[in-house]
C-alpha positions in Angstrom: 19.0 -41.4 -85.1 19.1 -45.1 -84.1 17.9 -46.0 -80.6 18.5 -49.3 -78.9 16.2 -50.7 -76.2 17.9 -52.9 -73.7 15.2 -55.0 -72.2 17.1 -56.7 -69.4 16.6 -58.7 -66.2 18.1 -57.0 -63.2 18.8 -58.2 -59.6 18.1 -55.9 -56.7 21.3 -54.9 -55.1 23.6 -56.7 -57.5 25.5 -53.6 -58.7 28.4 -55.5 -60.2 26.1 -57.9 -62.0 23.7 -55.2 -63.2 26.6 -53.0 -64.4 28.2 -55.9 -66.3 25.0 -56.7 -68.0 24.5 -53.1 -69.1 28.1 -52.7 -70.3 27.6 -55.8 -72.4 24.4 -54.3 -73.8 26.2 -51.1 -74.6 28.6 -53.0 -76.8 25.8 -54.9 -78.4 23.9 -51.7 -79.2 27.1 -50.3 -80.7 27.4 -53.3 -82.9 23.9 -52.7 -84.1 24.8 -49.1 -85.0 22.8 -47.4 -82.3 23.4 -43.8 -81.4 21.6 -44.1 -78.0 20.9 -47.1 -75.8 18.1 -47.0 -73.2 17.9 -49.0 -69.9 14.9 -49.3 -67.6 14.0 -47.5 -64.4 16.4 -47.9 -61.5 18.5 -50.3 -63.6 21.7 -49.8 -61.6 20.2 -51.1 -58.4 17.2 -53.1 -59.6 13.5 -52.3 -58.9 12.0 -52.2 -56.3 15.0 -51.6 -54.0 12.7 -50.7 -51.1 14.4 -49.9 -47.8 17.9 -50.6 -49.3 17.5 -47.0 -50.4 17.9 -46.0 -46.8 21.5 -47.2 -46.8 24.1 -44.6 -47.8 26.4 -47.3 -49.1 23.7 -48.5 -51.4 23.3 -45.1 -53.0 27.1 -44.7 -53.3 27.3 -47.9 -55.2 24.5 -46.8 -57.5 26.3 -43.5 -58.1 29.5 -45.5 -58.9 27.6 -47.5 -61.5 26.3 -44.4 -63.2 29.9 -43.0 -63.3 31.2 -46.2 -64.9 28.4 -46.2 -67.4 29.2 -42.5 -68.2 32.8 -43.5 -68.9 31.4 -46.2 -71.3 29.3 -43.6 -73.1 31.9 -43.1 -75.9 30.5 -43.2 -79.4 27.1 -43.9 -78.0 24.8 -42.1 -75.5 23.2 -44.0 -72.6 19.9 -43.3 -70.8 19.6 -45.2 -67.5 17.5 -45.1 -64.4 19.2 -44.8 -61.0 18.5 -43.1 -57.6 20.1 -39.7 -57.1 20.5 -37.5 -54.0 18.3 -34.5 -53.3 20.7 -31.6 -52.4 17.8 -29.7 -50.7 17.4 -30.4 -47.0 13.6 -30.1 -47.1 11.9 -33.1 -48.6 12.9 -36.7 -49.2 16.6 -37.5 -49.5 16.5 -39.0 -52.9 15.0 -38.7 -56.4 14.1 -41.5 -58.8 16.1 -40.3 -61.8 16.8 -40.9 -65.4 20.4 -40.1 -66.4 21.5 -39.1 -69.9 25.2 -40.0 -70.4 27.3 -38.8 -73.3 31.0 -38.4 -74.1 32.1 -39.8 -70.8 29.9 -37.4 -68.8 26.5 -37.0 -67.1 24.9 -34.6 -69.5 21.4 -34.4 -68.1 19.3 -35.8 -65.2 15.5 -35.8 -65.2 13.8 -36.8 -62.0 10.5 -38.7 -61.8 7.5 -36.6 -60.9 4.7 -39.0 -60.4 5.6 -41.4 -57.5 3.1 -44.2 -57.2 2.1 -45.1 -53.7 -0.6 -47.8 -54.1 -0.8 -51.5 -54.5 2.8 -52.9 -54.7 4.3 -49.4 -55.1 5.6 -47.2 -52.3 7.8 -44.7 -54.0 6.8 -41.6 -52.0 8.3 -43.3 -49.0 11.7 -42.7 -50.5 11.6 -40.2 -53.3 11.0 -36.5 -53.8 8.9 -35.7 -56.8 10.4 -33.6 -59.7 9.6 -29.9 -59.8 11.5 -29.1 -63.1 11.1 -30.6 -66.5 13.7 -30.1 -69.2 14.2 -31.9 -72.5 17.7 -33.1 -73.4 19.2 -32.3 -76.8 21.1 -35.0 -78.6 22.2 -35.1 -82.3 19.8 -32.4 -83.3 16.8 -34.0 -81.5 15.0 -32.9 -78.4 14.2 -35.8 -76.1 11.4 -35.8 -73.6 13.0 -38.1 -71.0 10.6 -39.6 -68.5 10.2 -42.4 -66.1 7.4 -45.0 -66.0 4.4 -43.5 -64.1 5.1 -40.0 -65.5 3.1 -41.1 -68.6 0.1 -42.3 -66.5 -1.6 -39.0 -65.8 -2.7 -38.2 -69.3 -4.7 -34.9 -69.4 -4.7 -34.8 -65.6 -7.1 -37.8 -65.6 -5.4 -39.5 -62.6 -6.7 -38.0 -59.4 -3.6 -39.2 -57.5 -1.5 -36.4 -59.2 -1.7 -32.7 -59.9 0.9 -32.4 -62.6 1.3 -33.8 -66.1 5.0 -34.1 -66.9 4.6 -34.2 -70.7 2.4 -31.1 -70.6 5.3 -29.4 -68.8 7.8 -30.5 -71.5 5.7 -29.7 -74.6 6.5 -26.0 -74.7 10.1 -27.0 -75.3 9.0 -28.8 -78.5 10.4 -32.3 -78.0 10.9 -34.5 -81.0 10.2 -37.8 -79.3 9.4 -39.4 -75.9 11.8 -41.7 -74.2 10.4 -43.5 -71.2 12.4 -45.7 -68.8 10.1 -48.1 -67.0 9.8 -50.8 -64.5 6.2 -51.8 -65.1 5.1 -54.9 -63.2 3.1 -57.7 -64.8 -0.5 -58.6 -64.2 -2.6 -60.5 -66.8 -4.5 -57.3 -67.4 -1.7 -54.7 -67.3 -0.2 -55.4 -70.8 -3.3 -54.2 -72.6 -3.7 -51.2 -70.2 -0.1 -50.3 -70.8 -0.5 -50.2 -74.5 -3.7 -48.1 -74.1 -1.9 -45.5 -72.0 1.1 -45.3 -74.3 -1.1 -45.0 -77.4 -3.1 -42.2 -75.7 0.1 -40.3 -74.9 1.3 -40.5 -78.5 -2.0 -39.5 -79.9 -2.2 -36.5 -77.5 1.3 -35.2 -78.2 1.8 -36.4 -81.8 5.2 -37.7 -81.0 6.9 -41.1 -81.4 7.7 -43.0 -78.2 10.4 -45.3 -77.2 9.4 -47.2 -74.1 11.9 -49.5 -72.3 10.6 -51.9 -69.8 12.5 -54.6 -67.8 11.8 -58.3 -67.4 12.4 -60.6 -64.5 11.0 -61.4 -61.1 12.0 -59.7 -57.8 10.5 -62.1 -55.3 6.8 -61.6 -55.7 6.8 -58.9 -58.4 7.2 -60.0 -61.9 8.1 -57.9 -64.9 7.2 -59.0 -68.4 9.2 -56.9 -70.8 7.1 -56.1 -73.8 9.0 -52.8 -74.5 7.2 -50.7 -77.1 8.0 -48.4 -80.0 5.0 -46.3 -81.0 4.7 -44.2 -84.2 3.3 -40.7 -84.1 0.0 -42.0 -85.7 -0.6 -44.0 -82.5 0.2 -47.4 -84.1 2.5 -50.0 -82.5 5.7 -50.0 -84.6 7.2 -52.8 -82.4 6.3 -54.7 -79.3 9.3 -56.6 -78.0 8.9 -60.1 -76.8 7.6 -60.9 -73.4 9.8 -62.8 -70.9 13.0 -62.4 -72.9 16.1 -60.3 -72.5 16.9 -58.5 -75.7 18.8 -55.5 -77.2 17.1 -54.2 -80.3 17.8 -51.1 -82.3 15.2 -48.9 -84.1 15.7 -46.2 -86.7 13.8 -43.1 -85.5 13.1 -41.9 -89.1 11.5 -45.2 -89.9 9.4 -45.2 -86.7 8.2 -41.7 -87.5 6.9 -42.9 -90.9 4.8 -45.5 -89.1 2.7 -47.8 -91.3 3.1 -50.8 -89.0 0.7 -52.1 -86.4 2.5 -54.9 -84.6 1.0 -56.2 -81.3 1.3 -59.5 -79.7 -1.7 -61.7 -78.8 -2.3 -61.4 -75.0 -4.3 -64.4 -73.7 -4.8 -64.5 -69.9 -3.9 -68.2 -69.1 -0.7 -68.3 -71.3 0.4 -65.1 -69.7 -0.1 -66.4 -66.2 1.7 -69.6 -67.1 4.7 -67.8 -68.5 4.8 -65.4 -65.6 4.8 -68.1 -63.0 7.5 -70.1 -64.8 9.7 -66.9 -64.8 8.8 -66.2 -61.2 9.9 -69.6 -60.0 13.1 -69.5 -62.1 14.2 -66.1 -60.9 13.4 -66.8 -57.3 15.6 -69.8 -57.3 18.2 -68.4 -59.6 18.7 -65.1 -57.9 18.8 -66.7 -54.4 21.2 -69.4 -55.5 18.7 -72.3 -55.0 18.7 -75.2 -57.5 16.2 -77.8 -56.4 12.5 -77.7 -55.3 10.3 -80.1 -53.4 6.6 -80.2 -53.0 3.9 -82.5 -51.7 2.1 -84.4 -54.5 -1.4 -85.2 -53.4 -2.8 -86.3 -56.7 -4.8 -83.1 -56.7 -4.8 -80.4 -59.3 -3.0 -77.7 -57.4 0.1 -79.7 -56.6 0.1 -81.1 -60.2 0.1 -77.6 -61.7 2.8 -76.4 -59.4 4.9 -79.5 -60.3 4.6 -78.8 -64.0 5.5 -75.1 -63.5 8.5 -76.0 -61.4 9.7 -78.6 -63.9 9.4 -76.1 -66.7 11.2 -73.4 -64.7 14.0 -75.5 -63.1 14.1 -78.7 -65.2 12.5 -82.0 -64.2 15.8 -83.2 -62.6 15.6 -80.4 -60.1 12.0 -81.1 -58.8 11.2 -83.7 -56.3 7.7 -84.8 -55.2 6.7 -86.4 -51.9 3.6 -88.6 -52.0 2.2 -88.8 -48.4 -0.9 -90.9 -48.4 -3.0 -91.4 -45.3 -5.8 -93.9 -44.5 -8.1 -91.4 -46.1 -6.3 -91.1 -49.4 -7.9 -92.8 -52.3 -6.0 -95.2 -54.5 -6.5 -93.0 -57.5 -4.9 -90.0 -55.8 -1.7 -91.9 -55.3 -1.8 -93.3 -58.8 -2.5 -89.8 -60.3 0.4 -88.3 -58.4 2.7 -91.2 -59.5 1.5 -90.8 -63.1 2.2 -87.1 -63.1 5.7 -87.6 -61.7 6.4 -90.2 -64.4 5.1 -88.0 -67.1 7.4 -85.2 -66.0 10.3 -87.4 -65.4 10.8 -86.1 -61.9 11.9 -87.9 -58.8 9.2 -89.0 -56.4 9.1 -90.7 -53.0 6.2 -92.3 -51.1 6.0 -91.8 -47.3 2.7 -93.0 -45.8 1.7 -90.9 -42.9 -0.8 -93.2 -41.2 1.8 -94.6 -38.7 2.9 -91.1 -37.7 -0.7 -90.0 -37.4 -1.5 -93.0 -35.2 1.4 -92.1 -32.9 0.0 -88.6 -32.5 -3.4 -90.0 -31.7 -1.9 -92.3 -29.1 -0.1 -89.4 -27.5 -3.2 -87.2 -27.6 -5.8 -89.8 -26.6 -5.9 -88.8 -22.9 -6.4 -85.2 -23.9 -8.9 -85.7 -26.7 -10.9 -88.3 -24.8 -14.7 -87.7 -25.2 -14.3 -85.5 -28.3 -15.1 -86.7 -31.8 -12.9 -86.5 -34.8 -12.9 -82.9 -36.2 -10.7 -80.3 -37.8 -8.0 -80.9 -35.1 -7.3 -84.4 -36.5 -7.5 -83.1 -40.1 -4.9 -80.4 -39.3 -2.6 -82.9 -37.7 -2.4 -84.8 -41.0 -1.6 -81.6 -42.9 1.1 -80.7 -40.4 2.6 -84.2 -40.5 2.9 -83.7 -44.3 4.4 -80.3 -43.8 7.0 -81.6 -41.4 8.0 -84.4 -43.7 8.4 -82.1 -46.7 10.4 -79.7 -44.6 12.6 -82.5 -43.3 13.5 -83.5 -46.9 14.1 -79.8 -47.6 16.5 -79.4 -44.7 18.3 -82.7 -45.3 18.9 -82.2 -49.1 18.7 -78.5 -49.6 15.5 -78.5 -51.6 13.2 -75.4 -51.3 9.6 -76.2 -50.6 7.0 -74.8 -53.1 3.7 -74.0 -51.5 0.7 -75.2 -53.6 -2.2 -73.3 -52.0 -4.4 -71.5 -54.6 -5.9 -68.0 -54.2 -9.4 -69.3 -53.4 -8.0 -71.4 -50.5 -5.7 -68.6 -49.4 -8.6 -66.2 -49.3 -11.0 -68.3 -47.2 -8.4 -69.9 -45.0 -8.8 -73.4 -46.5 -5.3 -74.3 -45.6 -3.3 -75.3 -42.5 -0.7 -73.1 -41.0 2.6 -75.0 -40.5 1.1 -77.7 -42.6 0.2 -77.4 -46.3 0.8 -73.7 -46.1 4.5 -74.1 -45.4 7.1 -73.3 -48.1 9.5 -70.8 -49.4 7.4 -69.5 -52.3 3.6 -69.5 -52.8 3.3 -70.4 -56.5 -0.5 -70.4 -57.0 -1.7 -68.1 -54.2 -2.7 -65.4 -56.8 -4.5 -67.9 -59.0 -8.1 -68.8 -58.3 -9.1 -72.4 -58.3 -11.1 -72.0 -61.5 -8.0 -70.5 -63.1 -5.9 -73.5 -61.9 -8.2 -75.8 -63.9 -7.7 -73.6 -66.9 -3.9 -73.7 -66.4 -4.0 -77.5 -66.2 -5.9 -77.7 -69.5 -3.4 -75.3 -71.1 -0.5 -77.4 -69.9 -2.1 -80.4 -71.6 -2.6 -78.7 -74.9 0.2 -80.5 -76.6 -0.2 -83.8 -74.9 -1.3 -85.3 -71.5 1.1 -84.1 -68.8 -1.4 -83.8 -65.9 -3.6 -87.0 -65.7 -7.1 -86.4 -66.9 -8.5 -87.8 -63.6 -6.7 -85.1 -61.7 -8.6 -82.5 -63.7 -12.0 -84.1 -63.7 -12.4 -85.5 -60.1 -14.1 -83.4 -57.4 -11.5 -81.4 -55.4 -10.8 -82.8 -52.0 -8.3 -82.4 -49.2 -8.8 -86.1 -48.3 -8.4 -85.5 -44.6 -11.6 -87.5 -43.6 -13.7 -90.1 -45.3 -15.3 -89.1 -48.6 -14.4 -85.4 -48.0 -15.0 -82.9 -50.8 -14.2 -79.2 -50.9 -17.9 -78.5 -51.7 -18.8 -79.9 -48.2 -17.6 -76.7 -46.6 -17.2 -74.2 -49.5 -19.5 -73.0 -52.2 -18.8 -74.4 -55.7 -15.6 -72.7 -56.9 -17.2 -70.9 -59.9 -19.5 -69.1 -57.5 -16.9 -68.6 -54.7 -14.3 -67.3 -57.1 -16.7 -64.8 -58.7 -17.5 -63.5 -55.2 -13.9 -63.3 -54.2 -12.9 -61.5 -57.3 -15.4 -58.8 -56.7 -14.3 -58.4 -53.1 -10.5 -58.7 -53.5 -9.7 -57.3 -57.0 -12.7 -54.9 -57.4 -13.0 -54.0 -53.7 -16.8 -54.3 -53.7 -18.5 -54.7 -50.3 -21.3 -57.2 -49.5 -24.1 -54.8 -50.5 -22.7 -54.3 -54.0 -21.9 -58.0 -54.4 -25.4 -59.2 -53.3 -26.9 -56.6 -55.7 -25.2 -58.5 -58.5 -27.4 -61.5 -57.8 -25.3 -63.6 -55.5 -26.9 -65.3 -52.6 -26.7 -63.1 -49.5 -25.9 -65.9 -47.1 -23.1 -67.2 -49.4 -21.6 -63.7 -49.9 -21.6 -62.9 -46.2 -20.0 -66.2 -45.2 -17.4 -66.0 -47.9 -16.4 -62.4 -47.0 -16.3 -63.3 -43.3 -13.9 -66.2 -44.1 -11.6 -63.8 -46.0 -11.4 -61.4 -43.2 -11.0 -63.8 -40.2 -8.1 -65.6 -42.0 -6.0 -62.5 -42.5 -3.6 -63.8 -39.8 -2.8 -66.9 -41.9 -1.9 -64.8 -45.0 0.5 -62.7 -42.9 2.5 -65.9 -42.1 2.4 -67.3 -45.7 5.3 -67.6 -48.1 5.8 -64.8 -50.7 3.1 -64.9 -53.3 3.9 -64.6 -57.0 1.8 -61.7 -58.3 -0.1 -62.2 -61.5 -3.4 -60.4 -60.9 -4.3 -56.7 -60.3 -4.7 -57.4 -56.6 -2.6 -60.1 -55.0 -2.2 -61.2 -51.4 1.1 -59.9 -50.0 2.8 -56.5 -50.3 0.0 -55.0 -52.4 -2.9 -55.7 -50.1 -2.7 -54.3 -46.6 -5.6 -55.4 -44.4 -5.6 -55.3 -40.6 -5.4 -58.7 -38.9 -7.6 -57.4 -36.1 -10.6 -55.6 -37.7 -14.3 -55.8 -37.3 -15.4 -55.0 -40.9 -17.7 -57.7 -42.1 -16.9 -59.8 -39.0 
């Protein structure tokens, strides 16, 4: 038997576009001699559809897509993910299902049993878990058809679940496992995914065909990396990351094994490629073409500019340099040099005259009070207003340049530098931003060296440095990682050797600035715990306050 994996980029709710893409892949699979072509989880409607699933018309259109795919299943079988209705009144109205289509008909439907409801996942909100598990027979082979998370409770090791779908199927003596997946990217998840798949194959002594999707759905990014695993637990094939592809595999050859193909997975290149894809899909799927951002001469805006240029093309990225009386000459020069290196448009709009007009208007009200954060935030908000003005006038979408360290401790101004349509670096710590900048310069200087080596500064008052009000970033980021990603409390973090005063201050800053994050632009997710839909913390809460 020859099986094609269709690793594709879907668009939530674009039934016609998703269907056309799959029908084209069916023809491609046929031309490669495939007997069966597999598509990812919820491919008809895109993943994650979220509350669109509550619209009856949305489900009808998904059903229509399945029917049209079934009609195309002539001379080739199709496995595809799509929502299906639960005919039983009790329980949720829908199943997350894998359809097996053959000879113009729906031959078999297997529902998903393990419904993740953690981090970015909320499937139990919509779906009823499967209660029955049956293999599907095709061309003399018995196929254990499963969906994504159904492989993630190996040996009942996951305390979230009480059933192991593959254990339920094994008495029926399947010949191979076919898993339809929508497995989101994090820089750690690719290795963990391979570990789990290998463990399944080693436990059941069966080959596995694992079909994952690629693409970005607002903040959630999918990397592809579909896998074919031989019964000896070795990787027969790992398909490319970040690329759409249809590729056919001969099952007999897979069973023989003898290969061990696995791509190198380095953290910073993965984050770089994920962010480029995230920007490209956010703009492409929403019909946007051009981006604008404030260029300060600092490392965050420089890295975002490079990512945007690589995602959208340098002609579609515009930088606004907005120096104040506190801006150093080298910051303006660094920003200009970056723009020239990238070949992107840039404009210089000094903000001192605007700032002075604010001060004149506010002088009677600020009388007797010294310069403080109020004046600093006015500068940030002037810059935000100017960037938004260009955005509105010319149709550019503003890219936010706040990094995760700043987002965590509130080192950003609402309605100022935190404005934007997409938060590009808000899941990338400051120390990782420096690593990204070095990676971007690996083939030649793109980001000026001075931008990378100078001390970080918001330049909102004379001689200001980030370290005036924050711990050094290598210390701060280590504390934040333990608190945000690892969910360690102050006692545990202090026990690791960090200074108690520094820990308590950093964690307090994280918690009291939750209100800012609730108003921030969507955050491209690249870590195991990003700000946004996967981290739900009360705005008003006393923990650590």
